[in-house]
C-alpha positions as CSV (number, residue, x, y, z in Angstrom):
1,M,99.7,136.8,81.2
2,S,98.9,137.8,77.7
3,D,99.5,135.5,74.7
4,I,99.7,138.5,72.3
5,P,103.3,139.2,71.3
6,A,104.7,142.7,71.6
7,A,104.6,144.9,68.4
8,R,107.8,145.0,66.4
9,P,109.5,148.4,66.1
10,M,108.5,150.3,63.0
11,L,111.2,150.8,60.3
12,T,112.5,154.4,60.0
13,G,114.9,156.0,57.6
14,D,115.1,158.1,54.5
15,R,114.2,155.3,52.1
16,V,111.2,153.6,53.8
17,F,108.0,153.2,51.7
18,R,104.7,152.4,53.4
19,I,101.7,150.7,51.9
20,H,98.4,150.7,53.7
21,W,95.2,148.8,52.8
22,V,92.3,151.2,53.0
23,L,89.8,149.4,55.2
24,G,86.5,148.5,53.5
25,T,87.8,149.1,50.0
26,D,90.0,147.5,47.3
27,R,92.3,150.5,47.4
28,L,95.9,150.8,48.7
29,R,97.5,154.0,50.1
30,A,101.1,154.5,49.2
31,V,103.3,156.7,51.4
32,C,106.7,157.7,50.0
33,Y,109.7,158.6,52.3
34,C,109.3,162.2,51.0
35,A,105.8,162.2,52.7
36,A,103.9,162.2,49.4
37,E,100.7,160.0,49.6
38,R,98.5,158.6,46.9
39,E,95.8,155.9,46.6
40,F,95.7,153.2,44.0
41,E,93.6,150.2,43.0
42,D,96.4,148.6,41.0
43,P,99.5,147.5,43.0
44,V,101.7,147.6,39.9
45,E,100.9,151.3,39.4
46,L,101.5,151.9,43.1
47,W,105.0,150.5,43.0
48,E,105.8,152.3,39.7
49,W,104.8,155.6,41.4
50,L,106.8,154.8,44.6
51,L,109.9,153.8,42.7
52,S,109.7,156.8,40.3
53,H,110.5,159.2,43.1
54,P,110.6,162.3,42.8
55,D,108.4,162.2,39.5
56,G,104.8,162.9,40.5
57,H,105.6,163.3,44.2
58,Q,104.3,166.3,46.0
59,P,104.7,166.0,49.8
60,A,101.5,166.4,51.7
61,V,101.2,169.9,53.3
62,P,99.8,169.6,56.8
63,V,96.9,171.9,57.6
64,P,97.5,173.9,60.8
65,P,95.0,172.8,63.6
66,S,93.5,176.3,63.7
67,V,92.4,176.1,60.1
68,R,90.7,172.7,60.3
69,E,87.0,172.7,60.5
70,P,84.9,170.3,62.6
71,V,83.4,167.3,60.9
72,G,80.0,168.3,59.4
73,A,80.8,172.0,59.5
74,T,79.2,174.1,56.8
75,R,80.0,177.6,55.6
């Protein structure tokens, strides 16, 4: 029997912000509910950006898998 508790369900919805610590750095990645992402060093600037939606928010455009290049590929 494992002593590790089950993971809690992740919040969903049209007003959920996510903040991730970028491992190995002092940076934070903010993800808005509109799918816009941006990295910050200052948590105050991060929250100002998130709460100013939609000013400065441009949702990330996913790159189709056929266009992605392998890591280390050169042209």
